[in-house]
C-alpha positions as CSV (number, residue, x, y, z in Angstrom):
1,X,18.5,143.8,122.8
2,X,21.3,141.0,122.3
3,X,20.2,137.5,121.9
4,X,21.6,133.9,122.5
5,X,21.1,130.9,121.4
6,X,21.1,127.9,124.0
7,X,22.8,124.7,122.8
8,X,24.1,121.7,124.7
9,X,27.1,123.5,125.6
10,X,26.0,126.2,127.3
11,X,22.7,124.7,128.7
12,X,24.1,124.1,132.2
13,X,25.5,127.3,132.4
14,X,22.3,129.4,131.0
15,X,19.1,130.4,132.7
16,X,16.0,129.3,130.1
17,X,14.0,132.8,130.9
18,X,11.9,132.1,133.8
19,X,12.0,133.2,137.1
20,X,13.3,130.2,138.6
21,X,17.0,129.8,137.8
22,X,18.9,127.2,139.9
23,X,19.2,123.8,138.2
24,X,18.6,121.8,141.2
25,X,15.1,123.0,141.0
26,X,13.0,119.9,139.7
27,X,11.1,122.1,137.3
28,X,14.3,123.9,135.6
29,X,15.7,120.1,135.6
30,X,13.3,118.8,133.8
31,X,12.8,121.0,131.4
32,X,16.7,121.6,130.6
33,X,16.7,117.7,130.1
34,X,13.8,117.6,127.7
35,X,15.6,120.8,126.0
36,X,18.7,118.5,126.0
37,X,17.2,115.8,124.3
38,X,15.4,117.8,121.7
39,X,18.5,119.7,120.0
40,X,19.5,116.8,117.8
41,X,15.9,116.9,116.4
42,X,16.7,120.5,115.4
43,X,15.1,122.7,118.2
44,X,16.2,126.2,118.3
45,X,16.0,128.1,121.7
46,X,16.8,131.9,121.2
47,X,17.0,134.4,124.1
48,X,17.8,137.3,125.7
49,X,20.9,137.4,127.4
50,X,19.2,139.3,130.1
51,X,17.3,137.1,132.3
52,X,13.8,137.2,131.7
53,X,11.1,135.8,129.7
54,X,12.2,137.0,126.6
55,X,12.4,134.0,124.0
56,X,11.4,131.7,121.0
57,X,11.6,128.0,121.1
58,X,11.4,126.1,117.4
59,X,11.5,123.1,115.6
60,X,11.3,121.2,113.0
61,X,6.9,120.2,112.5
62,X,8.3,116.4,111.9
63,X,10.0,116.3,115.2
64,X,7.3,118.7,117.4
65,X,5.7,117.2,120.0
66,X,2.1,117.9,118.7
67,X,-0.4,115.8,116.5
68,X,0.0,117.8,113.7
69,X,0.7,116.8,110.0
70,X,2.8,119.9,108.9
71,X,5.8,118.3,106.9
72,X,8.6,121.2,105.6
73,X,7.5,123.6,108.0
74,X,8.9,124.9,111.2
75,X,6.6,124.6,114.3
76,X,7.0,127.4,117.0
77,X,6.6,125.6,120.5
78,X,6.7,129.1,122.3
79,X,7.5,132.7,121.5
80,X,7.2,134.8,125.0
81,X,7.9,138.2,125.5
82,X,6.2,139.3,128.8
83,X,7.1,141.7,131.8
84,X,9.4,144.7,131.3
85,X,10.4,143.3,128.3
86,X,6.9,143.9,126.3
87,X,6.7,147.2,123.9
88,X,10.2,147.1,122.5
89,X,9.5,145.2,119.5
90,X,11.7,142.0,121.0
91,X,8.9,139.7,119.6
92,X,9.2,141.1,115.8
93,X,13.1,140.7,116.4
94,X,12.8,136.8,117.9
95,X,10.2,135.9,115.4
96,X,12.1,137.6,112.4
97,X,15.0,135.5,113.4
98,X,13.0,132.4,113.1
99,X,12.0,133.2,109.8
100,X,15.3,134.0,108.6
101,X,16.5,130.6,109.9
102,X,13.5,128.8,109.0
103,X,13.9,130.1,105.0
104,X,17.6,129.5,105.5
105,X,16.8,125.6,106.3
106,X,14.5,125.5,102.9
107,X,11.4,125.3,105.3
108,X,8.0,125.9,103.7
109,X,6.7,128.2,106.4
110,X,5.9,128.3,110.2
111,X,3.0,126.6,112.4
112,X,2.1,127.6,115.5
113,X,-1.0,127.0,118.1
114,X,-3.4,129.4,119.1
115,X,-7.2,130.1,119.7
116,X,-9.8,132.6,118.5
117,X,-9.8,134.4,121.8
118,X,-6.1,134.4,124.0
119,X,-5.6,131.4,126.1
120,X,-3.0,130.8,128.9
121,X,0.5,129.6,127.2
122,X,-1.0,129.7,123.7
123,X,0.1,132.5,121.2
124,X,-1.9,135.6,121.0
125,X,-3.8,135.4,117.6
126,X,-4.3,139.3,117.6
127,X,-0.2,139.4,117.2
128,X,-0.2,136.4,115.1
129,X,-2.7,138.1,112.8
130,X,-0.7,141.1,112.9
131,X,2.6,139.3,111.3
132,X,0.3,137.5,108.6
133,X,-0.2,134.2,109.7
134,X,-3.9,132.7,109.2
135,X,-5.9,129.8,110.9
136,X,-5.4,126.7,108.6
137,X,-7.1,124.2,111.1
138,X,-9.3,124.5,114.3
139,X,-10.1,121.4,116.5
140,X,-13.4,120.9,118.3
141,X,-12.5,122.2,121.5
142,X,-11.5,125.7,119.9
143,X,-7.9,125.3,119.7
144,X,-6.4,126.2,116.4
145,X,-3.5,125.8,114.2
146,X,-1.9,128.9,112.5
147,X,0.7,128.8,109.8
148,X,2.9,131.7,107.7
149,X,3.8,130.2,104.2
150,X,7.1,131.3,102.6
151,X,6.1,129.6,99.1
152,X,2.7,130.3,97.2
153,X,0.3,127.3,97.3
154,X,1.8,125.6,100.2
155,X,0.2,122.8,101.4
156,X,-1.8,123.8,104.9
157,X,-0.6,122.1,108.3
158,X,-3.5,120.3,109.9
159,X,-4.2,118.2,113.1
160,X,-4.0,114.7,112.9
161,X,-7.4,112.8,113.2
162,X,-6.6,112.0,116.9
163,X,-6.5,115.6,118.1
164,X,-9.3,117.3,116.0
165,X,-11.8,116.1,118.5
166,X,-10.3,116.1,121.8
167,X,-12.1,113.0,123.7
168,X,-11.0,110.1,125.7
169,X,-13.2,107.3,126.8
170,X,-11.8,107.4,130.6
171,X,-13.9,108.4,133.6
172,X,-12.9,111.0,136.0
173,X,-10.2,113.9,135.7
174,X,-7.5,112.9,133.2
175,X,-4.2,114.8,132.9
176,X,-1.8,114.7,130.0
177,X,1.5,116.6,130.3
178,X,4.9,116.9,129.2
179,X,8.4,118.5,130.4
180,X,7.9,121.3,128.2
181,X,6.7,124.6,129.4
182,X,4.7,125.6,131.4
183,X,6.6,123.7,134.3
184,X,5.2,121.1,135.5
185,X,7.4,118.8,137.6
186,X,6.3,120.6,140.8
187,X,2.6,121.3,140.0
188,X,1.4,117.7,138.8
189,X,2.1,116.0,142.0
190,X,0.6,118.9,144.2
191,X,-2.9,118.3,141.9
192,X,-2.7,114.7,142.0
193,X,-2.2,114.6,145.6
194,X,-5.0,117.2,146.2
195,X,-7.2,114.9,144.1
196,X,-6.2,111.7,146.1
197,X,-7.2,113.8,149.7
198,X,-10.5,114.8,148.0
199,X,-11.7,111.5,146.7
200,X,-11.3,112.8,142.9
201,X,-10.6,110.4,140.5
202,X,-7.7,111.4,138.8
203,X,-5.1,109.8,136.7
204,X,-2.0,111.4,135.0
205,X,-0.3,110.8,131.8
206,X,3.0,111.8,131.2
207,X,3.8,112.2,127.9
208,X,7.5,111.0,127.6
209,X,8.2,110.6,123.9
210,X,7.8,111.9,120.4
211,X,5.7,109.3,119.6
212,X,3.1,109.4,122.0
213,X,2.9,113.4,121.6
214,X,2.4,113.0,118.1
215,X,-0.5,110.3,118.6
216,X,-1.9,112.4,121.6
217,X,-6.2,112.9,121.9
218,X,-5.3,116.6,121.9
219,X,-3.5,119.5,120.0
220,X,-2.3,120.9,123.1
221,X,0.0,118.5,124.7
222,X,2.1,120.4,127.3
223,X,-1.0,120.1,129.7
224,X,-4.5,119.0,128.8
225,X,-6.8,118.0,131.3
226,X,-9.9,116.0,130.7
227,X,-13.0,115.5,132.4
228,X,-15.3,112.0,132.0
229,X,-14.0,112.0,128.5
230,X,-14.1,115.7,127.6
231,X,-11.6,118.4,127.3
232,X,-11.7,121.2,129.8
233,X,-8.2,123.5,129.5
234,X,-4.7,123.6,128.9
235,X,-4.5,126.1,132.0
236,X,-2.1,125.1,134.7
237,X,-3.6,123.8,138.0
238,X,-2.3,124.3,141.3
239,X,-4.3,122.9,144.4
240,X,-6.5,126.1,144.7
241,X,-7.1,126.3,140.7
242,X,-8.4,122.7,140.8
243,X,-10.5,122.7,143.8
244,X,-12.4,125.7,142.3
245,X,-12.4,124.2,138.7
246,X,-14.1,121.2,140.3
247,X,-16.5,122.8,142.1
């Protein structure tokens, strides 16, 4: 497999690995804008030259859009290999390049979000364990922070206090989200309108800065739905899923 690194220079001409490829699509446009603003923060987006879901996205943990304390580590936003690309060792290729690059940049190790059982849009814990990762912290909602240290006795990454016990003091449904993956620009307004049509209290909090993300009340900032203060899910909702959930 041949891989290519997406940069500011080729971002407009490269697909970013998902089913939608047109830059005019609101979901692609919002994610590409988010990526373009992160490259100066050290973000790396490495993907297959072939169209499909086969890529890794990582960034120095100090600049990650998550409430973690992991100075000196590299944080993996997403490692995704699916469909016809599965079973060929491409995940190992991508992770291996991330490890090589991170060591070259004198990082202490890697960290990534997962859970004890596979959850949507989070890393597969079985694969992480197979590759030598270990759990270094766990929030009360079961979201875990895993790490792979490169040096002996490296300080373990951890969640910030604001994310260790995900809870907010607002009634009704409250959704926190960013313009990262999964693509949210289309589906958040759909759920918002569905809630309005059904007289369901619903509030959207769009996280638009690193500072907001690093102080969010949830380990998962890409998509986190609360109900009456309690964390519900990080699974992206459409109208049908949302109505099924509230019932």
